[in-house]
C-alpha positions as CSV (number, residue, x, y, z in Angstrom):
1,M,0.0,0.0,0.0
2,T,2.8,2.4,0.7
3,W,4.4,1.8,-2.6
4,R,1.2,2.7,-4.4
5,R,0.7,5.7,-2.3
6,A,4.3,6.9,-3.0
7,R,3.8,6.4,-6.7
8,A,0.5,8.4,-6.6
9,V,2.1,11.2,-4.7
10,A,5.0,11.3,-7.2
11,A,2.6,11.4,-10.1
12,V,0.6,14.2,-8.6
13,A,3.7,16.2,-7.9
14,L,5.0,15.7,-11.4
15,G,1.6,16.6,-12.9
16,T,1.4,19.7,-10.8
17,G,5.0,20.8,-11.8
18,V,4.2,20.2,-15.5
19,L,0.9,22.1,-15.3
20,S,2.5,25.1,-13.4
21,S,5.3,25.3,-16.0
22,M,2.8,25.3,-18.8
23,L,0.7,28.0,-17.2
24,S,3.7,30.2,-16.5
25,A,4.8,29.8,-20.1
26,C,1.4,31.1,-21.3
27,L,1.7,34.1,-18.9
28,S,5.1,35.1,-20.1
29,P,5.2,38.4,-22.0
30,T,5.7,38.2,-25.7
31,L,8.4,40.3,-27.4
32,P,7.1,43.5,-29.0
33,L,7.0,43.6,-32.8
34,P,10.0,45.6,-33.9
35,P,9.6,48.4,-36.4
36,P,10.9,47.8,-39.9
37,G,14.2,49.5,-40.9
38,P,14.2,52.5,-43.1
39,P,13.4,51.9,-46.8
40,G,16.4,50.5,-48.7
41,T,15.7,52.7,-51.7
42,I,14.1,56.2,-51.6
43,E,13.6,57.8,-55.0
44,L,12.3,61.3,-55.5
45,S,10.1,62.0,-58.5
46,A,11.4,64.4,-61.1
47,D,9.0,67.1,-60.0
48,L,10.0,66.5,-56.3
49,K,6.3,66.1,-55.3
50,T,6.4,62.3,-54.5
51,V,8.8,59.8,-53.2
52,Q,8.9,56.0,-54.1
53,L,9.9,53.7,-51.3
54,T,11.2,50.1,-51.5
55,G,12.5,47.9,-48.7
56,T,11.9,45.0,-46.3
57,A,9.7,44.3,-43.3
58,N,8.4,41.1,-41.7
59,P,6.8,38.7,-44.2
60,R,3.1,39.4,-44.9
61,A,3.1,42.5,-42.6
62,F,1.2,45.6,-43.4
63,V,3.9,48.3,-43.7
64,M,2.7,51.9,-43.1
65,F,4.4,55.1,-44.0
66,F,3.4,58.6,-42.9
67,N,4.8,61.9,-44.0
68,N,4.5,64.0,-40.9
69,Y,5.4,67.3,-42.5
70,E,2.8,69.9,-41.6
71,T,1.7,70.7,-45.2
72,V,1.4,67.1,-46.2
73,Q,0.2,64.8,-43.4
74,K,-0.4,61.8,-45.7
75,G,0.8,58.3,-46.0
76,A,0.5,54.9,-47.6
77,I,0.0,51.3,-46.6
78,V,1.4,48.3,-48.4
79,L,1.4,44.5,-47.8
80,A,4.9,43.0,-47.7
81,N,5.2,39.8,-49.7
82,D,6.1,36.3,-48.4
83,Q,9.8,37.3,-48.3
84,G,9.0,40.6,-46.4
85,E,9.7,42.8,-49.5
86,Y,7.6,45.8,-50.5
87,A,8.2,48.0,-53.6
88,G,6.8,51.0,-55.4
89,V,5.1,52.7,-52.4
90,I,4.5,56.3,-53.5
91,V,4.0,59.0,-50.8
92,P,3.5,62.7,-51.4
93,I,6.2,65.2,-50.2
94,D,6.5,69.0,-50.0
95,L,10.0,70.4,-50.5
96,S,8.7,73.9,-51.2
97,Q,9.5,75.3,-47.7
98,N,11.8,72.7,-46.2
99,V,14.5,70.5,-47.8
100,C,13.4,67.6,-45.6
101,N,10.2,65.9,-44.7
102,P,10.0,63.7,-41.6
103,F,8.6,60.3,-42.2
104,Q,7.5,57.5,-39.9
105,I,7.4,53.8,-40.7
106,W,5.8,50.9,-38.8
107,Q,4.3,47.5,-39.4
108,R,1.3,45.5,-38.3
109,I,0.9,41.7,-38.1
110,G,-2.5,40.6,-37.1
111,S,-3.5,43.1,-34.3
112,D,0.1,43.8,-33.2
113,D,1.6,47.1,-34.3
114,S,5.3,47.9,-34.0
115,A,6.7,51.1,-32.7
116,A,7.3,53.8,-35.3
117,G,10.7,54.3,-36.8
118,D,11.8,57.8,-38.1
119,F,13.6,58.8,-41.3
120,D,13.8,62.0,-43.4
121,V,13.2,62.4,-47.1
122,G,14.3,65.3,-49.2
123,L,17.3,67.2,-50.5
124,N,20.5,67.2,-48.4
125,C,18.7,65.8,-45.4
126,N,20.3,64.3,-42.4
127,H,18.9,60.8,-43.2
128,R,19.5,59.6,-39.6
129,S,19.8,55.9,-40.0
130,L,19.5,55.7,-43.8
131,P,22.1,54.1,-46.0
132,P,24.3,56.3,-48.3
133,P,22.3,58.4,-50.8
134,D,21.4,57.5,-54.4
135,A,18.1,58.9,-55.5
136,G,18.3,57.9,-59.1
137,L,17.8,61.5,-60.3
138,S,20.9,61.2,-62.5
139,D,22.2,58.4,-64.6
140,G,25.3,58.2,-62.4
141,P,28.9,58.9,-63.2
142,S,28.5,57.9,-66.9
143,G,26.4,60.9,-67.8
144,G,22.8,61.9,-67.2
145,D,20.8,65.0,-67.4
146,G,23.1,67.0,-65.2
147,V,20.7,67.0,-62.3
148,S,22.3,66.2,-59.0
149,D,20.4,64.2,-56.4
150,G,21.9,66.5,-53.8
151,G,22.5,63.6,-51.3
152,V,19.0,62.2,-51.5
153,E,18.4,58.6,-50.7
């Protein structure tokens, strides 16, 4: 009888331990969704009224852009593909009074939103964390129309 009782007590103790570890795993906080990085390519239109953005985020995430410049206050939303890539996102800009427009970028997966990341778009901006500039306004060192991208990404 004592052998059976010892086995039963051990089984209950083991079951209680497994159950408590499962419950504590469910109560653990999840990591927040990180914001996507700044777009890999930022191309200003020839008339300097729009910008086309291309980059990466989490796969199948909605990627949201917002131009927070006071005369614009507009944005765009795009769905990243299965590899997390997005391309051809066009957002209006206004360089008539300021050489830079402050942008925000964030992503949504399901009902989870990331924090917003910041970057600047325009002529001769401090691009914060953006890669080196190449706006595609000229054809590069081999020629072109003589228009300089002025350090625009």
